[in-house]
VOBATOR-246661 format. One record per residue: residue in three letters; x, y, z of N, C-alpha, C in turn. Coordinates in steps of 0.2 Angstrom, whole numbers, padded with zeros to 4 digits, always signed. Example, Ala and Ser with C-alpha at 12.3 -4.5 7.8 and 13.67 -1.06 7.14 Angstrom:
<atoms>
Ala+0066-0028+0039+0062-0022+0039+0066-0016+0039;Ser+0064-0011+0035+0068-0005+0036+0064+0000+0039;
</atoms>
This chain:
<atoms>
Met+0689+0646+0414+0691+0642+0419+0688+0635+0417;Asn+0692+0629+0418+0690+0623+0417+0685+0620+0422;Ala+0680+0616+0420+0676+0613+0425+0680+0608+0429;Pro+0678+0606+0435+0681+0601+0439+0681+0594+0436;Ala+0686+0590+0436+0685+0584+0433+0688+0579+0439;Leu+0686+0572+0437+0689+0567+0441+0695+0564+0438;His+0700+0562+0443+0706+0558+0440+0705+0551+0442;Leu+0704+0547+0437+0703+0540+0437+0709+0536+0436;Val+0710+0531+0441+0716+0526+0440+0713+0519+0441;Leu+0713+0515+0435+0710+0508+0435+0716+0503+0434;Thr+0717+0499+0439+0722+0494+0439+0720+0487+0440;Thr+0725+0483+0438+0724+0476+0440+0731+0474+0443;Pro+0732+0468+0446+0739+0467+0449+0744+0467+0443;Gln+0743+0466+0437+0748+0466+0432+0749+0473+0428;Gln+0744+0477+0428+0745+0483+0424+0740+0489+0426;Val+0741+0495+0423+0737+0500+0424+0733+0500+0418;Leu+0726+0499+0418+0722+0499+0412+0720+0506+0410;Ala+0719+0511+0415+0717+0517+0413+0720+0522+0418;Asp+0722+0528+0416+0724+0533+0420+0722+0540+0417;Ala+0716+0542+0418+0713+0548+0415+0712+0553+0420;Ala+0714+0559+0418+0714+0565+0423+0708+0570+0421;Asp+0704+0568+0416+0699+0572+0413+0692+0569+0413;Val+0690+0565+0418+0684+0561+0419+0678+0566+0421;Ala+0673+0567+0417+0668+0571+0419+0662+0567+0423;Ala+0662+0561+0422+0657+0556+0426+0659+0549+0425;Leu+0657+0545+0430+0659+0538+0430+0653+0534+0433;Arg+0652+0528+0430+0646+0524+0432+0649+0517+0433;Ala+0647+0514+0439+0650+0507+0441+0644+0504+0444;Glu+0645+0497+0446+0640+0493+0449+0643+0489+0455;Asp+0639+0490+0461+0641+0485+0467+0635+0481+0469;Ala+0635+0478+0474+0630+0473+0476+0623+0477+0477;Ser+0623+0483+0478+0617+0487+0479+0614+0489+0472;Gly+0618+0489+0467+0616+0491+0460+0621+0496+0457;Gly+0618+0499+0452+0622+0504+0448+0622+0511+0452;Phe+0628+0514+0451+0629+0521+0454+0633+0525+0450;Gly+0633+0532+0451+0637+0537+0447+0641+0541+0452;Ile+0647+0543+0449+0652+0547+0453+0653+0553+0449;Leu+0652+0559+0452+0653+0565+0448+0659+0569+0452;Pro+0662+0574+0449+0667+0578+0453+0664+0581+0460;Gly+0667+0581+0465+0665+0583+0471+0661+0578+0475;His+0661+0572+0473+0658+0566+0477+0661+0565+0484;Ala+0657+0564+0488+0660+0562+0495+0664+0556+0495;Gly+0669+0556+0500+0673+0550+0501+0669+0544+0501;Phe+0671+0538+0498+0667+0533+0496+0671+0527+0495;Val+0669+0521+0498+0673+0514+0497+0668+0509+0495;Thr+0668+0505+0490+0664+0500+0489+0667+0494+0485;Ala+0664+0488+0486+0667+0482+0483+0662+0482+0476;Leu+0666+0481+0471+0662+0481+0464+0661+0473+0462;Asp+0655+0472+0459+0654+0466+0456+0657+0465+0450;Ala+0657+0459+0447+0659+0459+0440+0654+0463+0436;Ser+0657+0468+0432+0652+0473+0429+0656+0477+0424;Val+0653+0481+0421+0656+0486+0416+0656+0493+0419;Val+0662+0496+0420+0663+0503+0422+0663+0507+0416;Arg+0659+0513+0417+0659+0517+0411+0661+0524+0413;Trp+0664+0528+0409+0666+0535+0411+0666+0539+0405;His+0665+0545+0406+0665+0550+0400+0671+0555+0402;Gly+0675+0556+0397+0680+0561+0397+0677+0568+0396;Ala+0681+0573+0397+0679+0580+0396+0677+0581+0388;Asp+0680+0577+0384+0678+0577+0377+0671+0574+0375;Gly+0668+0571+0380+0662+0568+0380+0662+0561+0377;His+0668+0558+0375+0669+0552+0373+0668+0547+0378;Ala+0664+0542+0377+0662+0536+0382+0668+0531+0382;Arg+0670+0529+0388+0675+0523+0388+0672+0518+0393;Tyr+0675+0512+0392+0672+0506+0395+0677+0502+0397;Ala+0676+0498+0403+0681+0493+0405+0677+0488+0409;Ala+0678+0482+0407+0674+0476+0410+0679+0474+0416;Val+0676+0474+0422+0680+0472+0428+0677+0466+0431;Gln+0682+0461+0434+0680+0455+0437+0680+0457+0445;Gly+0676+0460+0448+0676+0462+0455+0681+0467+0456;Gly+0682+0469+0462+0687+0474+0464+0684+0479+0469;Val+0688+0484+0470+0687+0489+0475+0687+0496+0472;Leu+0682+0500+0473+0682+0507+0471+0683+0512+0477;Val+0687+0517+0476+0688+0522+0481+0688+0529+0478;Val+0684+0533+0482+0683+0540+0480+0686+0544+0486;Glu+0691+0548+0484+0694+0553+0489+0695+0560+0487;Gly+0693+0564+0492+0694+0571+0490+0689+0574+0485;Gly+0684+0570+0483+0680+0573+0478+0683+0573+0471;Arg+0689+0571+0470+0692+0571+0463+0696+0564+0461;Glu+0698+0561+0466+0702+0555+0465+0698+0549+0465;Val+0698+0545+0460+0694+0538+0459+0699+0533+0458;Arg+0700+0528+0462+0704+0523+0461+0700+0516+0461;Ile+0701+0512+0456+0698+0506+0455+0704+0500+0455;Ala+0704+0496+0459+0708+0490+0459+0704+0484+0458;Cys+0706+0480+0453+0702+0474+0451+0706+0468+0450;Arg+0703+0462+0450+0707+0456+0449+0709+0456+0442;Glu+0704+0456+0438+0705+0456+0430+0701+0462+0427;Gly+0703+0464+0422+0699+0470+0418+0702+0470+0411;Val+0697+0473+0407+0699+0474+0400+0695+0480+0397;Leu+0699+0484+0394+0696+0490+0391+0693+0488+0384;Gly+0688+0492+0382+0684+0491+0376+0680+0497+0374;Asp+0679+0497+0367+0675+0502+0364+0668+0500+0363;Asp+0666+0494+0363+0660+0491+0362+0656+0489+0368;Leu+0651+0493+0371+0648+0491+0377+0645+0484+0377;Ala+0641+0482+0371+0638+0476+0371+0643+0470+0372;Thr+0648+0471+0368+0653+0465+0369+0656+0464+0376;Leu+0657+0470+0379+0660+0470+0386+0654+0467+0391;Gln+0648+0469+0390+0643+0466+0394+0642+0459+0393;Ala+0643+0457+0387+0642+0449+0386+0648+0446+0389;Gln+0654+0449+0389+0660+0446+0393+0658+0445+0400;Val+0656+0451+0403+0654+0451+0410+0649+0445+0412;Gln+0644+0445+0408+0639+0440+0409+0642+0433+0409;Ala+0646+0432+0404+0649+0425+0403+0654+0424+0410;Ala+0657+0429+0412+0661+0428+0418+0657+0427+0424;Arg+0651+0430+0425+0646+0429+0430+0644+0421+0430;Glu+0642+0419+0424+0639+0412+0423+0645+0407+0425;Ala+0651+0409+0423+0657+0404+0425+0658+0404+0432;Gln+0657+0410+0436+0658+0410+0443+0652+0406+0446;Thr+0646+0407+0444+0641+0403+0446+0642+0395+0446;Asp+0644+0393+0440+0645+0386+0439+0651+0384+0444;Ala+0656+0388+0444+0662+0386+0449+0659+0385+0456;Asp+0655+0390+0458+0652+0390+0465+0648+0383+0466;Arg+0644+0382+0461+0640+0376+0461+0644+0369+0462;Arg+0649+0369+0458+0654+0363+0458+0657+0363+0465;Glu+0659+0368+0467+0662+0368+0474+0658+0366+0479;Arg+0651+0368+0479+0646+0366+0484+0645+0358+0483;Val+0645+0356+0477+0644+0348+0476+0650+0345+0479;Glu+0656+0347+0478+0662+0344+0480+0662+0344+0488;Gln+0660+0349+0491+0660+0350+0498+0655+0345+0501;Ala+0649+0344+0498+0644+0339+0500+0647+0332+0500;Arg+0651+0331+0494+0653+0324+0493+0659+0322+0498;Leu+0663+0327+0500+0668+0326+0505+0665+0325+0512;His+0660+0329+0513+0657+0328+0520+0653+0321+0520;Thr+0650+0319+0515+0647+0312+0515+0653+0307+0516;Gln+0658+0308+0513+0664+0303+0514+0666+0303+0521;Val+0667+0308+0524+0669+0309+0531+0664+0306+0536;Val+0658+0307+0535+0653+0304+0539+0653+0296+0538;Arg+0653+0294+0532+0653+0287+0531+0660+0283+0535;Gln+0665+0287+0534+0671+0284+0538+0670+0284+0545;Leu+0667+0289+0548+0666+0289+0555+0661+0284+0557;Leu+0656+0283+0553+0651+0277+0555+0655+0271+0555;Arg+0659+0269+0550+0663+0263+0549+0667+0262+0555;Tyr+0671+0267+0557+0675+0267+0563+0672+0266+0569;Leu+0666+0269+0570+0662+0269+0576+0658+0263+0577;Gln+0656+0259+0571+0652+0253+0571+0656+0247+0574;Pro+0653+0244+0579+0656+0238+0582+0656+0233+0577;Gln+0662+0229+0577+0663+0223+0572+0661+0217+0576;Pro+0659+0212+0572+0658+0205+0575+0664+0203+0579;Gly+0663+0201+0585+0668+0198+0590+0671+0203+0594;Asp+0670+0210+0592+0673+0215+0596+0670+0215+0604;Gly+0664+0213+0604+0661+0213+0611+0664+0208+0615;Gln+0665+0202+0612+0668+0196+0616+0675+0198+0618;Ala+0679+0201+0614+0686+0202+0615+0686+0207+0621;Leu+0681+0212+0621+0681+0217+0626+0679+0213+0633;Ala+0674+0209+0633+0672+0205+0639+0677+0201+0641;Asp+0681+0198+0637+0687+0194+0639+0692+0198+0642;Ala+0693+0204+0640+0698+0208+0642+0696+0211+0649;Leu+0690+0212+0650+0687+0215+0656+0687+0209+0661;Gly+0685+0203+0659+0685+0197+0663+0691+0195+0666;Ala+0696+0196+0661+0703+0194+0663+0706+0198+0669;Ser+0703+0204+0669+0706+0209+0674+0703+0208+0681;Arg+0697+0204+0681+0693+0203+0687+0697+0197+0691;Pro+0696+0198+0698+0699+0192+0702+0695+0186+0702;
</atoms>
């Protein structure tokens, strides 16, 4: 009798990266850190960080996929589905880890640029409001004249 195995389906919006019915163990990473999935695992849902997902087939051969975020779902102790924005399969763990690190750094830079742009836009809005609300020379006299003209 064969040992129980996991059925892994790893997808992006464009393609199925992996569909393996003989996975003995899987390792992934979420915000809390790395974790493993074995056959018989309880139902589970988590959001994956940009990381390398690793799994071993029944043949003992290790396989890897770099994913840029995503969702991992375990159902029925056998089904593991991973849906990610982007992913790439590879045989060299070091290369994939370097790609993931580069993706994380690029995301950090993009987040930093976005915060700077938000601060710049906020400053522009405040300056415009101050210009609009600041009284101009002669505005007080025109208001007084308008109020005086309406008095008997």
